[in-house]
N, C-alpha and C positions, 0 to 999 in steps of 0.2 A: 326776856327782861335784856337790856342792854349789856353787854358782854363787862364792861369795866366794873359797873355798879354792881354785879351779881359775883363776879371776882373781888370783888371789897368787901362785899356783906360776907362773903363767907370767909374771906380773912378774918374779919374781926369777930364772928361768930367761933373760931379758932383761937382765938385771945394772939392775935401774929401784929406784931407791928407792922408799919410798910410805909412806904410813901408816894402819894399819889403823884404823878408830874403829868403837867400839860403845859399844851403851847397855850400861853394865854396872850401874847400878841406876836403879829407878822407883818415885817414888809418888805417888798421885793421878793425874789426867788426863797423858798423856805419849804423843806422838803416835805412837811404837814400841813395841816392848818390848821385854823385858830378851835381850841378844843379837842384835838388829839390827845390824848392818856395813855399812857403808863406806868403799871404800879411795880417797883422796885421794892422786896422784899429780901430778907438777911442769903436766903438760897436761891434768887430766879427772878426773873423779868416778868411779867406778865403783858403784852399790849406792845406797840411800837410808838414814838414821834419821831420814828426816822431820820434820817440824813448821818448813817454810818458813826462820824467823829462826834458830832453834837451829841446823840444819843450815848455814846459811849462814855463823854467828857459828864452827862448828865444823870446815867449809871452810877457812874463811880462817887461825884456827889451825895446822891441819893444814899447809896451804901455809907458813907462817910458819917453822913447823918444818921444813919442807925447805929452807929459804934457809940456814939456820945450818950451821958447819962441821958435815962426819960425823965428827969427833973428839969433838965434845961428847958429855959421858957420860951424861945424863939419858936414858933411853931410851925409859921410858912414866910416863905421867902419868893420874891421873883429877881430871875437871875437872867440879866440878856448875854447873849451872843452876837457876835460879828460872826456870821459863817468865815468870811475870807481871812478873818483877820485872829479869831479864837481858835477857830476849827479848821484853816487849812481847807475848806469846800471852796467848789466853784461858784456856788450858787448864789453869792454875792447878798445875800439877803441880810434881817438882821431877824432873832427870833425871841421872844421874851418868854421864857422858862419857870412856869410858877410850882415850889414843892410847897406838897402837906405833907406833914407828921400823920400818920393815920394810926391811933389805938384806940382799942377800945373804949375807954372809959371818953372818947371823944369824936366818936360814931354815932350819937342819935341822930345826926343828920341824915346818913346812909339809909337807915333805917325807915325814915320819915320817905324819903325819896323812894326807897324800893315801892314801899304799901301804895305810896299814888301813881308810880310805876302801873303797880299790877292791877290798880282799878281804871286804868287806862285815865289817867288824869292830869292832863297837857300840867307841866309845870314849869319854870324857869329856875337855873339855881344861880344865886349869884355869894362870888366868891370876895372878900375882903382880900386884896393882893397882899398884903404883909400883916402880922399880927403878932405881937408880944404876946398872948395866949393862943388859945384855942385858935385856927384857923375861923375866924369870920364868918358860917355862913348865913342865907336867905334863902328859904326856899318860896315860893309867889307861883299861887294857882288862878285862877279868873277870879275866882269869891274869898280865897285867903290867904296867910304869910305865915311864914315857920320863922322864927331867929333864932341862932343859936351861936352860942359861945361868944364872947367879945371880941371887938375887932369890928363889930359892922353895923351898923345903925340904918335904921329902916327909914331912910330919909324919903319925903317925898320926892326929889328927884330919885332916887334908888327904885323907889316904887312905881316911877312913872316910865322909867327906863325898862323896868323888868316886865309891865303891863303892855308895852310895847310892844318888845320881842313874842310874848303870846298871841299879839294883836296881827301881827305881820306875817307869824304862821312859822313852819322850820325847814325853808325854800333854800334857807340863804345865811348860813350861820355866820360866816364872815359880815355878810353887813348889822344883824342884829348883833350882833359881838359891837359894831363899831358906834353901836347906840351909847352906848357907856362912853365912851373917848371921845366924840360928840361932846358930851355934856359935861368932861370931864369929869369924872366918878371914878373913884380907886376902886374900881370891880370888876370882877370878869362877867361877865352874863351868858350864861348856857341854855338852851332850851333844852329840855330834856323830854322828852315827847317819843312814844313809840314808833320806828316807822312807819310811812305810808304806803310803801312799799309792797304792796302782796302781791303773791303769786299762788295761782290755785295751778297744783304737776297733778296729773290725772295718769297714772299709770307707775309702777312702782318694778318695771323692770329693769334689764338691765342697764338703759340709758338714762332712765330715772330716775333709778338710784345714784346714778353720774352725777348726775343734775342735783339731785338732794346735796349730795357732798360738796361739790362748789358753792351753792347757795349757805350751804353751812358756814362760812366762811365771811360769808356777807351779809350785812345791815339791810337784811329782809326779813320776810316773815313766809313762810311757807306752808300749805296744807297739801299734804299728800296725799290722794285718795288712793285705794282699789278695792277691792274686793273680797280679796283672800284672807281667808279663817286666818285673826292670829296675827294679820300686819302691825293692825296698829300697836302694838306691845314691842316692836322690835326694837328699843330704843334708840329713840332719834336723838339727834343734837337738839339743844334747847331751843333753835327758832324753827326744828321743822314738826310738827304736828302729824303725825301719822293718823287719820280718818280710814276707818273700814265699814265701808259703805256696798249693802248687796246690789243696788241701781245706781253707781256714781255719778251717772249725768243729773240726778237728782242735786248734787250737791253745788249745781252751778247757781239754782237758785238761792241760795245761802252765801253768796260771794258778795262782800264787801263794793260800793262802786269806786270804778277805776281798778280793780285787778285786773292781774297778768295770767292769762291760761297758759298751758302748754298740756298740750294731748297727745298722748302716746300709750296708752293702753294697748292689751293684745289682742281685741276685736276690731275689725274696722269698722262694723255697725255699730257701734257702742262711742267710738270716735268721732263717728257720722253725728250722732246722736245730741254728744255733749257739744261739737262744733256749731250745729245747728242750735241748740238754746244759750248759746254765749252771742252769738253773730246776732239774733233776738231779741238781746237784752239791751242795743245799743251804750252800754257804757262802759266795755269793757277796754281797757288802754293797749290791750295786745291777745290776739286769738292766733296761737300757733301751733300749726299742724306735722307731728315728725311725718315726713313722707318725701315720696317723688313729686316733678313736677308732672307726671302722668295720674298720680294720686290725686293732687289738687284739680285736672280736668273734669276725673270722674264724680269728685266731690261735688263741684261747682255745679256741672250737669244735673246731679240727683237735686242740692238745693233751689235747682229753679226750678223741678217739680214739682219741690217740695212751698213752691211761694215763697222763698223768700226775693227779694230786689237784686240788682246787682248791686247798689251801691250796701245792700248788708253782704252779700259775697266777698266784697272788694276788701269787706272787713279781717279775712285769713289769713295768713303768714305761713305759708307752706310753697318748698322747703323751710326750714327754720335754720336761724343762726347766719352770722354773718358769711359775708361770700366769701372774705379772704382764707379761710378754714372750711376748705371742703371733706375733711375725713371723716371715716366713718366709724371710728372706736367708739365706743361707750363716753369716752372723757374727751375725747375731743369733739364729740358733737357738742356735750354739756359744756364746752369752754366755749365754743361758737354761739351755744344759745346764750351763756351767762352775758358774753361779751355787747352780744344785741339788745337784751333785754338794758343791759344797765345804760348803754346809749340812749335807748327810749326814754327811759326815766329818769336820766341828768336831762336832755332836752326837754321835757316838763315841767322840772322841776324849776328849771329857768325860767321855763313859759310861768308859770303859776308866780312865782317867788315877784316877776315885774307885772302881773296882775294886780298881786297883793298891795306892793308897794304903791301903782297906780291910786286906787280904791283905798288904801289908808292915808296917802296923802289927802285925796277931795274931802275925805271924813276931817282930816286935821283941818281944810280948810273952812267946810261948812261950819264945823265947829265955830272957827274965830269968826266967822259972820256973825253965826247967831249971837 
């Protein structure tokens, strides 16, 4: 589950008031993107909206709000921070921060959103930017809509903006959120989708475990696959799924299209079989094999003997990790590999978003001519 949603759900189940702090607007240079979130309770902060003094002022404001009488009517508000003038920061941009007071009696939308997310149902969360009652919420899916609390009417314009966000996809939240501003709606529009960044990590040795540790802090989904008995019950972080598999190579066939594969088992023969299966799928975003250039050359020779084409073989990355980090300690390799995958995924996301925008514009143009 998305971390902020999981944390918020747990707080509501414990009957603990908190303030949900969201970057609702950003112009110029700002520390975090639109949609970045932080949860402030009476005793801790969870997550970050970045920015040193900006975050400090927001935490201070949220704590002051929590000290008020719970019966005070205003439950959400937006405050504008000019980072230079208000925060003494050199970014020079302007951030609009949405504060929403949360309590179990006003958290029905949290439970519904968590249910949709657990069911892999794509949804858009629409938030009223200011409400005198509980923070107005509208959750929109491809087939349904759910309104929560006062202050947000599901108008045709709001619904159209939300559905447009669903159609464009999750690749660029900045542009999706701009939909609301462009039609001058007083709402924040946020896609709430499971990440499409899926990693198949074969081997839970020292390096594999270090990679899983780094990935646990990122917005990725990881299947960590190993043949050792009891491995899957090791208590992995929420976005890491441990899979005990007697024949790990068979797990390649279960991976979603566009997955990123990292192969680092204890057995070179198994590494070879896994890589061959991945390269023959023709749909991997990345196939990375731990090892040296000499290992790559040996594998390439065996791939040719197996009948793989030069085009298929070229899909193998070995050694793995960005070139600028050459250390061989497990943590160093993990950081280098994570950096490489983040670069590749970001490039693919930008390219995919541009394609979606063009297709969406063509669809609108076709509908208008019809």
